[in-house]
DRENDO-1510 file (C-alpha; in Angstrom, 1 decimal, always signed):
<recs>
REC; n; res; u; v; w
REC; 1; UNK; -8.7; +16.0; -16.5 .
REC; 2; UNK; -5.2; +18.4; -16.2 .
REC; 3; UNK; -7.6; +21.2; -17.2 .
REC; 4; UNK; -9.7; +21.2; -14.2 .
REC; 5; UNK; -7.2; +20.6; -11.8 .
REC; 6; UNK; -4.1; +23.1; -12.9 .
REC; 7; UNK; -3.8; +25.8; -11.2 .
REC; 8; UNK; -1.9; +28.9; -12.3 .
REC; 9; UNK; +0.9; +30.1; -10.0 .
REC; 10; UNK; +4.2; +32.3; -11.4 .
REC; 11; UNK; +7.6; +30.8; -10.7 .
REC; 12; UNK; +8.5; +33.2; -8.4 .
REC; 13; UNK; +5.2; +32.2; -6.0 .
REC; 14; UNK; +6.3; +28.5; -6.6 .
REC; 15; UNK; +10.0; +29.9; -5.2 .
REC; 16; UNK; +8.6; +30.9; -2.2 .
REC; 17; UNK; +8.2; +27.0; -0.9 .
REC; 18; UNK; +12.3; +25.8; -1.7 .
REC; 19; UNK; +14.7; +27.9; +1.0 .
REC; 20; UNK; +18.4; +28.4; -0.6 .
REC; 21; UNK; +16.8; +27.8; -4.4 .
REC; 22; UNK; +18.5; +29.5; -7.3 .
REC; 23; UNK; +16.9; +31.1; -10.3 .
REC; 24; UNK; +18.1; +32.2; -14.1 .
REC; 25; UNK; +15.5; +34.0; -16.0 .
REC; 26; UNK; +12.1; +35.6; -15.6 .
REC; 27; UNK; +10.5; +34.7; -12.3 .
REC; 28; UNK; +7.2; +36.6; -13.3 .
REC; 29; UNK; +5.9; +33.4; -16.2 .
REC; 30; UNK; +2.7; +31.6; -15.4 .
REC; 31; UNK; +3.2; +27.9; -14.9 .
REC; 32; UNK; -0.3; +25.3; -14.7 .
REC; 33; UNK; +1.3; +22.0; -14.4 .
REC; 34; UNK; +3.6; +19.9; -12.7 .
REC; 35; UNK; +5.5; +16.9; -14.2 .
REC; 36; UNK; +8.7; +14.8; -13.6 .
REC; 37; UNK; +8.5; +12.8; -17.1 .
REC; 38; UNK; +9.0; +14.3; -20.8 .
REC; 39; UNK; +6.4; +12.6; -22.6 .
REC; 40; UNK; +3.6; +13.9; -19.9 .
REC; 41; UNK; +4.1; +17.4; -20.2 .
REC; 42; UNK; +1.5; +20.0; -20.9 .
REC; 43; UNK; +2.0; +23.2; -22.3 .
REC; 44; UNK; +2.4; +25.1; -19.3 .
REC; 45; UNK; +4.4; +23.0; -17.2 .
REC; 46; UNK; +7.3; +22.9; -14.9 .
REC; 47; UNK; +9.4; +20.3; -16.0 .
REC; 48; UNK; +11.4; +18.8; -12.8 .
REC; 49; UNK; +14.2; +16.9; -13.6 .
REC; 50; UNK; +15.0; +14.2; -11.4 .
REC; 51; UNK; +17.8; +11.8; -11.6 .
REC; 52; UNK; +17.0; +7.9; -11.1 .
REC; 53; UNK; +18.1; +5.2; -10.7 .
REC; 54; UNK; +18.8; +4.2; -14.6 .
REC; 55; UNK; +17.8; +7.6; -16.2 .
REC; 56; UNK; +18.7; +11.6; -15.5 .
REC; 57; UNK; +15.9; +13.6; -15.7 .
REC; 58; UNK; +18.4; +16.3; -17.0 .
REC; 59; UNK; +18.8; +14.4; -20.2 .
REC; 60; UNK; +14.9; +15.0; -21.1 .
REC; 61; UNK; +15.0; +18.9; -20.4 .
REC; 62; UNK; +15.0; +19.5; -24.2 .
REC; 63; UNK; +12.3; +17.6; -24.9 .
REC; 64; UNK; +9.8; +18.5; -22.4 .
REC; 65; UNK; +10.5; +22.6; -23.5 .
REC; 66; UNK; +9.6; +20.9; -27.1 .
REC; 67; UNK; +6.4; +19.7; -25.5 .
REC; 68; UNK; +5.5; +23.1; -24.1 .
REC; 69; UNK; +7.3; +23.0; -20.4 .
REC; 70; UNK; +7.9; +26.9; -19.7 .
REC; 71; UNK; +10.4; +26.2; -16.9 .
REC; 72; UNK; +13.0; +23.8; -15.7 .
REC; 73; UNK; +13.7; +22.5; -11.5 .
REC; 74; UNK; +17.3; +21.7; -11.9 .
REC; 75; UNK; +20.2; +20.6; -9.8 .
REC; 76; UNK; +22.3; +22.1; -12.4 .
REC; 77; UNK; +22.1; +24.5; -14.8 .
REC; 78; UNK; +21.0; +23.5; -17.8 .
REC; 79; UNK; +22.1; +25.1; -22.1 .
REC; 80; UNK; +18.5; +25.8; -22.5 .
REC; 81; UNK; +16.9; +29.2; -23.2 .
REC; 82; UNK; +13.8; +28.7; -19.8 .
REC; 83; UNK; +13.8; +29.9; -16.1 .
REC; 84; UNK; +16.1; +27.0; -14.3 .
REC; 85; UNK; +15.0; +26.8; -10.9 .
REC; 86; UNK; +18.2; +25.2; -9.3 .
REC; 87; UNK; +17.7; +23.3; -6.4 .
REC; 88; UNK; +20.4; +20.6; -4.1 .
REC; 89; UNK; +17.4; +17.5; -4.6 .
REC; 90; UNK; +15.1; +17.9; -7.5 .
REC; 91; UNK; +13.1; +15.0; -5.6 .
REC; 92; UNK; +12.7; +16.0; -2.1 .
REC; 93; UNK; +11.2; +19.5; -2.8 .
REC; 94; UNK; +8.5; +18.4; -6.0 .
REC; 95; UNK; +5.8; +17.4; -3.5 .
REC; 96; UNK; +6.1; +20.9; -2.4 .
REC; 97; UNK; +6.0; +22.6; -5.1 .
REC; 98; UNK; +3.2; +20.3; -6.5 .
REC; 99; UNK; +1.3; +21.2; -3.1 .
REC; 100; UNK; +1.9; +24.8; -3.8 .
REC; 101; UNK; +0.3; +24.6; -6.9 .
REC; 102; UNK; -2.5; +23.0; -6.4 .
REC; 103; UNK; -2.8; +25.2; -2.8 .
REC; 104; UNK; -2.0; +22.5; -0.4 .
REC; 105; UNK; -5.2; +20.4; -0.7 .
REC; 106; UNK; -4.4; +18.4; +2.1 .
REC; 107; UNK; -4.8; +21.0; +4.3 .
REC; 108; UNK; -8.4; +21.3; +2.9 .
REC; 109; UNK; -9.9; +17.7; +4.2 .
REC; 110; UNK; -9.0; +15.0; +6.7 .
REC; 111; UNK; -5.6; +13.5; +5.6 .
REC; 112; UNK; -4.6; +10.0; +7.2 .
REC; 113; UNK; -2.0; +8.0; +6.3 .
REC; 114; UNK; -1.4; +3.9; +6.8 .
REC; 115; UNK; +2.3; +2.2; +6.8 .
REC; 116; UNK; +3.3; -1.1; +7.7 .
REC; 117; UNK; +4.8; -4.0; +5.9 .
REC; 118; UNK; +1.3; -5.5; +5.9 .
REC; 119; UNK; -2.0; -4.7; +6.2 .
REC; 120; UNK; -2.3; -1.1; +5.0 .
REC; 121; UNK; -4.6; -1.7; +2.1 .
REC; 122; UNK; -6.9; -3.2; +4.2 .
REC; 123; UNK; -6.8; -0.8; +7.5 .
REC; 124; UNK; -7.6; +1.8; +4.6 .
REC; 125; UNK; -10.3; +0.7; +3.3 .
REC; 126; UNK; -12.0; +0.2; +7.0 .
REC; 127; UNK; -11.3; +3.5; +7.8 .
REC; 128; UNK; -12.7; +5.0; +4.8 .
REC; 129; UNK; -15.9; +2.8; +5.7 .
REC; 130; UNK; -15.7; +4.3; +9.0 .
REC; 131; UNK; -15.8; +7.5; +7.8 .
REC; 132; UNK; -18.5; +7.1; +5.2 .
REC; 133; UNK; -21.1; +5.1; +8.1 .
REC; 134; UNK; -20.2; +8.9; +9.8 .
REC; 135; UNK; -21.7; +10.3; +6.7 .
REC; 136; UNK; -18.3; +11.6; +5.0 .
REC; 137; UNK; -17.5; +12.2; +1.2 .
REC; 138; UNK; -14.6; +10.2; +1.4 .
REC; 139; UNK; -11.2; +9.2; -1.0 .
REC; 140; UNK; -8.5; +6.8; -1.1 .
REC; 141; UNK; -5.0; +6.1; -2.6 .
REC; 142; UNK; -3.1; +2.9; -2.4 .
REC; 143; UNK; -2.4; -0.6; -3.8 .
REC; 144; UNK; -5.9; -0.9; -5.3 .
REC; 145; UNK; -5.8; +2.7; -7.2 .
REC; 146; UNK; -7.5; +5.5; -6.2 .
REC; 147; UNK; -11.2; +6.5; -5.0 .
REC; 148; UNK; -12.2; +9.8; -5.1 .
REC; 149; UNK; -16.6; +9.4; -3.9 .
REC; 150; UNK; -17.7; +7.0; -5.9 .
REC; 151; UNK; -15.4; +7.0; -9.0 .
REC; 152; UNK; -12.4; +4.5; -9.1 .
REC; 153; UNK; -9.4; +4.9; -10.9 .
REC; 154; UNK; -6.3; +2.0; -11.3 .
REC; 155; UNK; -2.9; +2.9; -9.8 .
REC; 156; UNK; +0.8; +1.8; -10.5 .
REC; 157; UNK; +2.3; +1.8; -7.1 .
REC; 158; UNK; +1.1; +2.0; -3.7 .
REC; 159; UNK; +2.0; +5.3; -3.4 .
REC; 160; UNK; +1.8; +7.6; -6.3 .
REC; 161; UNK; +4.2; +10.1; -7.7 .
REC; 162; UNK; +4.3; +14.0; -5.2 .
REC; 163; UNK; +2.4; +15.4; -8.6 .
REC; 164; UNK; -0.2; +13.1; -8.7 .
REC; 165; UNK; -0.5; +12.4; -4.8 .
REC; 166; UNK; -1.7; +16.7; -5.1 .
REC; 167; UNK; -3.2; +16.6; -8.5 .
REC; 168; UNK; -5.9; +14.0; -6.6 .
REC; 169; UNK; -6.1; +15.3; -3.7 .
REC; 170; UNK; -7.1; +19.0; -5.5 .
REC; 171; UNK; -9.6; +16.8; -7.6 .
REC; 172; UNK; -10.8; +15.3; -4.1 .
REC; 173; UNK; -11.3; +18.7; -2.7 .
REC; 174; UNK; -13.2; +19.9; -6.0 .
REC; 175; UNK; -15.4; +16.8; -5.5 .
REC; 176; UNK; -16.4; +17.5; -2.2 .
REC; 177; UNK; -14.2; +15.0; -0.1 .
REC; 178; UNK; -13.7; +15.6; +3.1 .
REC; 179; UNK; -11.6; +12.4; +4.0 .
REC; 180; UNK; -9.2; +11.3; +2.5 .
REC; 181; UNK; -6.7; +8.0; +3.6 .
REC; 182; UNK; -3.7; +6.8; +2.0 .
REC; 183; UNK; -1.5; +3.9; +1.6 .
REC; 184; UNK; +2.5; +5.2; +2.5 .
REC; 185; UNK; +5.1; +3.2; +1.7 .
REC; 186; UNK; +8.5; +2.9; +2.9 .
REC; 187; UNK; +9.7; +4.4; -0.3 .
REC; 188; UNK; +7.3; +6.5; -0.7 .
REC; 189; UNK; +8.3; +8.2; +2.6 .
REC; 190; UNK; +12.3; +7.8; +1.6 .
REC; 191; UNK; +12.0; +9.3; -1.4 .
REC; 192; UNK; +10.2; +12.2; -0.4 .
REC; 193; UNK; +6.8; +11.7; -2.1 .
REC; 194; UNK; +4.1; +12.3; +0.6 .
REC; 195; UNK; +6.7; +15.7; +1.3 .
REC; 196; UNK; +3.7; +18.8; +0.5 .
REC; 197; UNK; +0.9; +16.5; +2.6 .
REC; 198; UNK; -0.2; +16.8; +6.0 .
REC; 199; UNK; -1.7; +14.1; +7.8 .
REC; 200; UNK; -4.3; +14.8; +10.4 .
REC; 201; UNK; -3.5; +10.8; +11.8 .
REC; 202; UNK; -1.0; +8.2; +11.0 .
REC; 203; UNK; -1.6; +4.7; +11.7 .
REC; 204; UNK; +0.9; +2.1; +12.1 .
REC; 205; UNK; +0.4; -1.8; +11.2 .
REC; 206; UNK; +3.3; -3.5; +12.0 .
REC; 207; UNK; +7.2; -3.8; +10.7 .
REC; 208; UNK; +8.4; -8.0; +9.2 .
REC; 209; UNK; +11.2; -8.1; +6.6 .
REC; 210; UNK; +10.3; -6.7; +3.2 .
REC; 211; UNK; +12.0; -4.1; +0.9 .
REC; 212; UNK; +16.1; -4.8; +1.6 .
REC; 213; UNK; +16.5; -4.3; -2.1 .
REC; 214; UNK; +15.8; -1.1; -1.0 .
REC; 215; UNK; +16.5; -0.7; +2.3 .
REC; 216; UNK; +20.0; -1.8; +3.6 .
REC; 217; UNK; +18.9; -3.2; +6.6 .
REC; 218; UNK; +15.9; -3.6; +8.9 .
REC; 219; UNK; +17.0; +0.4; +10.8 .
REC; 220; UNK; +16.7; +1.4; +7.7 .
REC; 221; UNK; +13.5; +0.4; +7.2 .
REC; 222; UNK; +11.9; +1.4; +10.1 .
REC; 223; UNK; +13.7; +4.6; +10.0 .
REC; 224; UNK; +12.1; +4.7; +6.4 .
REC; 225; UNK; +8.4; +3.8; +8.2 .
REC; 226; UNK; +9.0; +6.2; +10.9 .
REC; 227; UNK; +9.2; +9.7; +9.1 .
REC; 228; UNK; +5.2; +9.6; +8.6 .
REC; 229; UNK; +5.2; +10.3; +12.0 .
REC; 230; UNK; +8.6; +12.2; +12.9 .
REC; 231; UNK; +6.9; +14.3; +10.2 .
REC; 232; UNK; +3.6; +15.2; +12.1 .
REC; 233; UNK; +4.3; +18.4; +13.9 .
REC; 234; UNK; +2.4; +21.2; +12.1 .
REC; 235; UNK; -0.7; +20.9; +14.4 .
REC; 236; UNK; +0.9; +19.3; +17.8 .
REC; 237; UNK; -1.5; +17.6; +20.0 .
REC; 238; UNK; -4.1; +17.9; +17.5 .
REC; 239; UNK; -2.9; +15.1; +15.4 .
REC; 240; UNK; -3.0; +11.4; +16.3 .
REC; 241; UNK; -0.4; +8.5; +16.0 .
REC; 242; UNK; -2.0; +4.9; +16.2 .
REC; 243; UNK; +0.3; +2.3; +17.0 .
REC; 244; UNK; +0.0; -1.4; +17.4 .
REC; 245; UNK; +1.9; -1.9; +20.7 .
REC; 246; UNK; +2.6; -5.7; +20.0 .
REC; 247; UNK; +5.0; -4.8; +17.2 .
REC; 248; UNK; +8.5; -3.9; +18.3 .
REC; 249; UNK; +9.0; -1.2; +16.4 .
REC; 250; UNK; +6.4; +0.9; +18.6 .
REC; 251; UNK; +8.7; +2.2; +21.3 .
REC; 252; UNK; +10.5; +3.4; +17.9 .
REC; 253; UNK; +8.0; +5.6; +16.8 .
REC; 254; UNK; +7.1; +7.2; +20.0 .
REC; 255; UNK; +9.7; +8.3; +20.8 .
REC; 256; UNK; +9.6; +10.1; +17.4 .
REC; 257; UNK; +6.4; +11.0; +17.4 .
REC; 258; UNK; +5.5; +14.8; +18.3 .
REC; 259; UNK; +1.6; +14.6; +18.4 .
REC; 260; UNK; -0.8; +12.7; +20.7 .
REC; 261; UNK; -0.5; +8.8; +20.8 .
REC; 262; UNK; -3.0; +6.1; +20.9 .
REC; 263; UNK; -2.0; +1.9; +21.3 .
REC; 264; UNK; -3.5; -0.9; +20.4 .
REC; 265; UNK; -2.7; -4.6; +21.3 .
REC; 266; UNK; -3.5; -8.1; +21.8 .
REC; 267; UNK; -0.7; -9.2; +24.2 .
REC; 268; UNK; +0.8; -5.8; +25.0 .
REC; 269; UNK; -0.6; -2.6; +27.8 .
REC; 270; UNK; -2.4; -0.4; +25.2 .
REC; 271; UNK; -5.1; +2.5; +25.2 .
REC; 272; UNK; -7.5; -0.4; +22.9 .
REC; 273; UNK; -7.0; -3.9; +23.9 .
REC; 274; UNK; -8.5; -6.7; +22.5 .
REC; 275; UNK; -9.9; -10.1; +24.3 .
REC; 276; UNK; -11.9; -12.9; +24.3 .
REC; 277; UNK; -11.0; -13.3; +20.8 .
REC; 278; UNK; -12.5; -15.9; +18.4 .
REC; 279; UNK; -11.7; -17.3; +15.3 .
REC; 280; UNK; -13.5; -19.1; +12.9 .
REC; 281; UNK; -14.3; -19.3; +9.2 .
REC; 282; UNK; -16.4; -16.6; +9.1 .
REC; 283; UNK; -14.2; -14.4; +10.8 .
REC; 284; UNK; -13.1; -12.8; +14.0 .
REC; 285; UNK; -15.1; -11.7; +17.3 .
REC; 286; UNK; -14.0; -10.2; +20.2 .
REC; 287; UNK; -14.3; -7.7; +22.9 .
REC; 288; UNK; -12.2; -4.3; +22.8 .
REC; 289; UNK; -11.5; -2.6; +26.1 .
REC; 290; UNK; -10.8; +0.9; +26.1 .
REC; 291; UNK; -11.5; +4.4; +28.0 .
REC; 292; UNK; -12.8; +1.8; +30.9 .
REC; 293; UNK; -15.2; +0.8; +28.2 .
REC; 294; UNK; -15.6; -2.6; +26.1 .
REC; 295; UNK; -17.1; -3.4; +22.7 .
REC; 296; UNK; -17.7; -6.3; +20.7 .
REC; 297; UNK; -16.9; -6.6; +17.2 .
REC; 298; UNK; -17.0; -8.5; +14.3 .
REC; 299; UNK; -15.1; -8.7; +11.1 .
REC; 300; UNK; -15.9; -11.0; +8.1 .
REC; 301; UNK; -12.3; -11.8; +7.2 .
REC; 302; UNK; -10.7; -14.7; +9.3 .
REC; 303; UNK; -7.7; -14.6; +11.0 .
REC; 304; UNK; -5.4; -12.8; +13.9 .
REC; 305; UNK; -4.2; -10.7; +11.8 .
REC; 306; UNK; -7.9; -9.3; +11.1 .
REC; 307; UNK; -7.8; -9.0; +14.5 .
REC; 308; UNK; -5.1; -6.2; +14.3 .
REC; 309; UNK; -6.4; -4.5; +11.2 .
REC; 310; UNK; -9.8; -3.8; +12.8 .
REC; 311; UNK; -8.3; -2.9; +16.0 .
REC; 312; UNK; -6.4; -0.1; +14.2 .
REC; 313; UNK; -9.5; +0.7; +12.4 .
REC; 314; UNK; -11.2; +0.8; +15.4 .
REC; 315; UNK; -8.9; +3.0; +17.3 .
REC; 316; UNK; -8.6; +5.6; +14.7 .
REC; 317; UNK; -12.4; +6.0; +14.9 .
REC; 318; UNK; -13.0; +6.3; +18.1 .
REC; 319; UNK; -10.2; +8.4; +18.4 .
REC; 320; UNK; -11.4; +10.8; +15.3 .
REC; 321; UNK; -14.5; +11.5; +17.3 .
REC; 322; UNK; -16.9; +8.6; +15.1 .
REC; 323; UNK; -19.9; +7.5; +17.7 .
REC; 324; UNK; -19.0; +4.0; +19.0 .
REC; 325; UNK; -22.1; +2.2; +17.0 .
REC; 326; UNK; -20.9; +3.8; +13.4 .
REC; 327; UNK; -17.6; +2.4; +14.3 .
REC; 328; UNK; -18.8; -1.2; +14.8 .
REC; 329; UNK; -21.4; -0.4; +12.1 .
REC; 330; UNK; -18.5; -0.2; +9.5 .
REC; 331; UNK; -16.3; -2.6; +10.9 .
REC; 332; UNK; -19.1; -5.8; +11.1 .
REC; 333; UNK; -20.8; -3.9; +7.4 .
REC; 334; UNK; -17.6; -4.1; +5.2 .
REC; 335; UNK; -17.3; -8.1; +3.3 .
REC; 336; UNK; -13.4; -8.1; +3.1 .
REC; 337; UNK; -11.3; -6.1; +0.5 .
REC; 338; UNK; -9.8; -7.8; -2.9 .
REC; 339; UNK; -7.5; -10.0; -3.2 .
REC; 340; UNK; -7.0; -10.0; +0.9 .
REC; 341; UNK; -8.1; -13.7; +2.3 .
REC; 342; UNK; -10.4; -13.6; -1.1 .
REC; 343; UNK; -12.5; -16.9; -0.9 .
REC; 344; UNK; -13.4; -18.1; -5.2 .
REC; 345; UNK; -16.1; -20.4; -5.6 .
REC; 346; UNK; -17.2; -22.1; -8.1 .
REC; 347; UNK; -18.9; -25.0; -7.1 .
REC; 348; UNK; -15.6; -27.2; -5.4 .
REC; 349; UNK; -16.3; -28.9; -2.2 .
REC; 350; UNK; -12.5; -27.5; -0.6 .
REC; 351; UNK; -11.6; -23.6; -0.3 .
REC; 352; UNK; -9.8; -21.6; -2.3 .
REC; 353; UNK; -8.0; -18.5; -0.7 .
REC; 354; UNK; -6.4; -15.6; -2.9 .
REC; 355; UNK; -4.6; -13.4; -1.1 .
REC; 356; UNK; -1.4; -10.9; -1.6 .
REC; 357; UNK; +0.8; -12.4; +0.6 .
REC; 358; UNK; +4.3; -11.6; -0.4 .
REC; 359; UNK; +6.6; -11.3; +2.9 .
REC; 360; UNK; +7.6; -14.3; +5.0 .
REC; 361; UNK; +5.0; -12.6; +7.8 .
REC; 362; UNK; +2.4; -12.4; +5.9 .
REC; 363; UNK; +2.5; -15.5; +4.6 .
REC; 364; UNK; +2.6; -16.9; +7.8 .
REC; 365; UNK; -0.6; -15.1; +9.2 .
REC; 366; UNK; -2.5; -16.5; +5.8 .
REC; 367; UNK; -1.6; -19.9; +6.4 .
REC; 368; UNK; -1.6; -20.0; +10.3 .
REC; 369; UNK; -5.3; -18.8; +10.0 .
REC; 370; UNK; -6.3; -21.7; +6.7 .
REC; 371; UNK; -4.6; -23.9; +8.9 .
REC; 372; UNK; -7.5; -23.3; +12.0 .
REC; 373; UNK; -10.1; -23.9; +10.0 .
REC; 374; UNK; -8.9; -26.9; +7.6 .
REC; 375; UNK; -9.9; -30.5; +8.3 .
REC; 376; UNK; -7.9; -31.8; +5.3 .
REC; 377; UNK; -4.8; -31.0; +3.5 .
REC; 378; UNK; -3.5; -27.1; +3.0 .
REC; 379; UNK; -1.8; -27.0; -0.4 .
REC; 380; UNK; +0.1; -23.6; -0.8 .
REC; 381; UNK; +1.0; -22.1; -3.5 .
REC; 382; UNK; +3.7; -19.1; -4.2 .
REC; 383; UNK; +6.5; -17.8; -5.6 .
REC; 384; UNK; +8.7; -14.3; -5.1 .
REC; 385; UNK; +8.9; -11.2; -7.3 .
REC; 386; UNK; +12.2; -10.7; -9.4 .
REC; 387; UNK; +14.4; -7.8; -8.7 .
REC; 388; UNK; +13.3; -7.9; -5.4 .
REC; 389; UNK; +14.3; -8.3; -2.0 .
REC; 390; UNK; +16.6; -11.9; -2.8 .
REC; 391; UNK; +16.9; -12.4; +0.8 .
REC; 392; UNK; +13.4; -13.3; +1.8 .
REC; 393; UNK; +13.0; -15.7; -0.4 .
REC; 394; UNK; +14.3; -19.1; +1.7 .
REC; 395; UNK; +12.2; -17.4; +4.7 .
REC; 396; UNK; +9.1; -17.3; +2.3 .
REC; 397; UNK; +9.4; -20.7; +1.9 .
REC; 398; UNK; +9.9; -21.6; +5.7 .
REC; 399; UNK; +6.9; -20.0; +6.6 .
REC; 400; UNK; +5.0; -21.7; +4.1 .
REC; 401; UNK; +6.9; -25.0; +4.8 .
REC; 402; UNK; +5.4; -24.5; +8.7 .
REC; 403; UNK; +1.8; -24.9; +8.4 .
REC; 404; UNK; +1.2; -26.3; +4.8 .
REC; 405; UNK; +1.0; -30.4; +4.2 .
REC; 406; UNK; +2.3; -29.8; +0.2 .
REC; 407; UNK; +3.8; -26.9; -1.3 .
REC; 408; UNK; +3.6; -26.3; -5.3 .
REC; 409; UNK; +6.7; -23.5; -5.7 .
REC; 410; UNK; +5.8; -20.7; -9.3 .
REC; 411; UNK; +6.5; -17.8; -10.6 .
REC; 412; UNK; +5.0; -14.8; -9.1 .
REC; 413; UNK; +6.0; -11.0; -11.3 .
REC; 414; UNK; +9.9; -12.9; -12.6 .
REC; 415; UNK; +10.1; -9.5; -14.2 .
REC; 416; UNK; +13.8; -9.2; -15.4 .
REC; 417; UNK; +15.0; -12.2; -13.3 .
REC; 418; UNK; +15.0; -15.8; -14.8 .
REC; 419; UNK; +12.0; -17.5; -12.9 .
REC; 420; UNK; +14.2; -20.9; -12.4 .
REC; 421; UNK; +17.0; -18.7; -10.7 .
REC; 422; UNK; +14.5; -17.3; -8.4 .
REC; 423; UNK; +12.6; -20.8; -7.8 .
REC; 424; UNK; +16.3; -22.0; -6.7 .
REC; 425; UNK; +16.6; -19.3; -4.5 .
REC; 426; UNK; +13.0; -20.2; -2.3 .
REC; 427; UNK; +13.8; -24.4; -2.2 .
REC; 428; UNK; +16.7; -24.7; +0.5 .
REC; 429; UNK; +13.9; -22.8; +3.0 .
REC; 430; UNK; +11.6; -25.6; +2.2 .
REC; 431; UNK; +11.5; -27.9; +5.2 .
REC; 432; UNK; +10.4; -31.3; +5.6 .
REC; 433; UNK; +6.9; -31.2; +3.5 .
REC; 434; UNK; +6.2; -32.5; +0.0 .
REC; 435; UNK; +6.3; -30.0; -2.3 .
REC; 436; UNK; +6.6; -29.5; -6.5 .
REC; 437; UNK; +8.0; -26.7; -8.8 .
REC; 438; UNK; +5.8; -25.8; -11.9 .
REC; 439; UNK; +7.5; -22.5; -13.7 .
REC; 440; UNK; +4.1; -22.0; -14.9 .
REC; 441; UNK; +1.7; -20.0; -12.7 .
REC; 442; UNK; -1.5; -20.8; -14.4 .
REC; 443; UNK; -0.3; -24.6; -14.4 .
REC; 444; UNK; +0.6; -24.5; -11.1 .
REC; 445; UNK; -3.1; -23.0; -9.9 .
REC; 446; UNK; -4.5; -25.7; -12.3 .
REC; 447; UNK; -2.5; -28.3; -10.6 .
REC; 448; UNK; -3.7; -27.7; -7.2 .
REC; 449; UNK; -7.0; -27.4; -8.3 .
REC; 450; UNK; -7.0; -31.0; -9.8 .
REC; 451; UNK; -5.3; -32.2; -6.6 .
REC; 452; UNK; -7.1; -31.0; -3.7 .
REC; 453; UNK; -10.6; -33.3; -2.4 .
REC; 454; UNK; -13.2; -32.3; -0.3 .
REC; 455; UNK; -12.3; -30.3; +3.1 .
REC; 456; UNK; -8.6; -29.0; +2.0 .
REC; 457; UNK; -7.6; -25.9; +1.2 .
REC; 458; UNK; -5.6; -23.9; -1.0 .
REC; 459; UNK; -4.0; -20.7; -0.5 .
REC; 460; UNK; -2.6; -18.8; -3.9 .
REC; 461; UNK; -0.1; -16.1; -2.4 .
REC; 462; UNK; +1.8; -13.4; -3.6 .
REC; 463; UNK; -0.5; -11.5; -6.1 .
REC; 464; UNK; -3.6; -10.8; -4.7 .
REC; 465; UNK; -6.1; -8.4; -6.6 .
REC; 466; UNK; -3.0; -7.8; -9.1 .
REC; 467; UNK; -4.8; -8.7; -12.5 .
REC; 468; UNK; -1.6; -9.2; -14.6 .
REC; 469; UNK; +2.0; -10.6; -14.2 .
REC; 470; UNK; +5.2; -9.3; -15.0 .
REC; 471; UNK; +7.7; -11.4; -17.4 .
REC; 472; UNK; +10.6; -9.4; -18.4 .
REC; 473; UNK; +9.2; -5.9; -18.6 .
REC; 474; UNK; +5.9; -6.6; -20.5 .
REC; 475; UNK; +2.6; -6.5; -18.0 .
REC; 476; UNK; +0.5; -9.6; -19.3 .
REC; 477; UNK; -3.4; -9.9; -18.1 .
REC; 478; UNK; -3.3; -12.7; -15.2 .
REC; 479; UNK; -5.8; -12.8; -12.4 .
REC; 480; UNK; -5.1; -15.6; -9.4 .
REC; 481; UNK; -9.4; -15.5; -9.1 .
REC; 482; UNK; -9.9; -15.7; -12.4 .
REC; 483; UNK; -7.2; -18.1; -12.9 .
REC; 484; UNK; -8.8; -20.6; -10.7 .
REC; 485; UNK; -12.5; -20.3; -11.6 .
REC; 486; UNK; -11.1; -21.0; -15.3 .
REC; 487; UNK; -8.9; -24.3; -13.8 .
REC; 488; UNK; -12.9; -25.4; -11.3 .
REC; 489; UNK; -14.7; -25.0; -15.1 .
REC; 490; UNK; -12.2; -27.3; -16.5 .
REC; 491; UNK; -12.8; -30.1; -14.0 .
REC; 492; UNK; -16.1; -30.2; -13.7 .
REC; 493; UNK; -17.4; -27.8; -11.0 .
REC; 494; UNK; -20.0; -25.4; -11.8 .
REC; 495; UNK; -21.0; -22.4; -9.3 .
REC; 496; UNK; -24.4; -22.8; -8.2 .
</recs>
């Protein structure tokens, strides 16, 4: 795969993209690839030494050279006999180097970025479906992995490292992809992972509390998200920003965005406005008013949040030149996104929903939706991830308490934290609702399935599409959907 993706550039050509860079050594040497990890070096690569949160890439430069690296990008010169390019911040320039090496693939296709706390994955898939309905060959980069036309690859991060992004975009160009859509996280923006990408459109879904283990506060979190929009200044009016006008962040994003702006909303004044909304367990049906016109839309995932997701994609589609019937047809055809309000059936007389909701706002959206069509009791199984924002743990419990009849507090991905300590951080937020603590997630799911009766709903939140659990530093196979089916079979239900 690397042979296919690599292009040849000499060091002098790569230097062109970095202002103020110094160099020691022969700049005529040929570079055929770029790597941030010394263990992934292929002979001919340039190795970028990045000081990390726990390790410093400079300490592994010698190993990279032994593996075949022909040059280094450093923040300080090292006593090693290879050409070295010295810059102020290696992390911030690596995306530009990779873009140059792979001939700026984002300029050779239409690139759409989607950011926000919740809804990124769903909106990327809706946008991709609209483009496919419009006859485009498409690609996706995001939480569920990478899709290049019909080829699917697993993913590790919401937004991959900058070198991986440019490699993937290059492969998309080689494969004839015309339009790619990417989930863009606040971490990726702050760390410069999308540097070197030129977005034709950017979509903002919403902003609510998350990642405050990384960002100092909500203002810093918003500023990180806004980097996607403030950086869209290559083509001015030719670029498009699609922004949720019902979110308080809208005004700030409009101020920092130099390109054309279009807004969507349910409650606020907007260019695309939803009305006559009908919510049911089958999905959402509503009208959109836009450009002195009106269109009826049906989207199969229930909930008010689904109206926002569909609106964002609809607004993007219309403003990007797709025909109204193509946009509506795409939204009506998609049957859901894995792990996003996904129903799991195994012959049981109650509903089981698996969802990725891992923020207070996301959990509230899912549970308020489930509450609307639950005739019996609403059971919620949830936990919080370890080594992440501790402040949101009691807030998750508060959100769950507002809508549930019974809570089962369990482990999510505890990582290197003690699962018991995480749960103790959650419990103070529980208000006036019955609950139990079952630390083992499999046992928690079994308990919910054994307890629920006809007409009840179980929501299992936090992991959604994930097929693993991280305990300590070990990743073990664990899929909430599989566990539900096993639990249902174990108590005698058979899917017909």
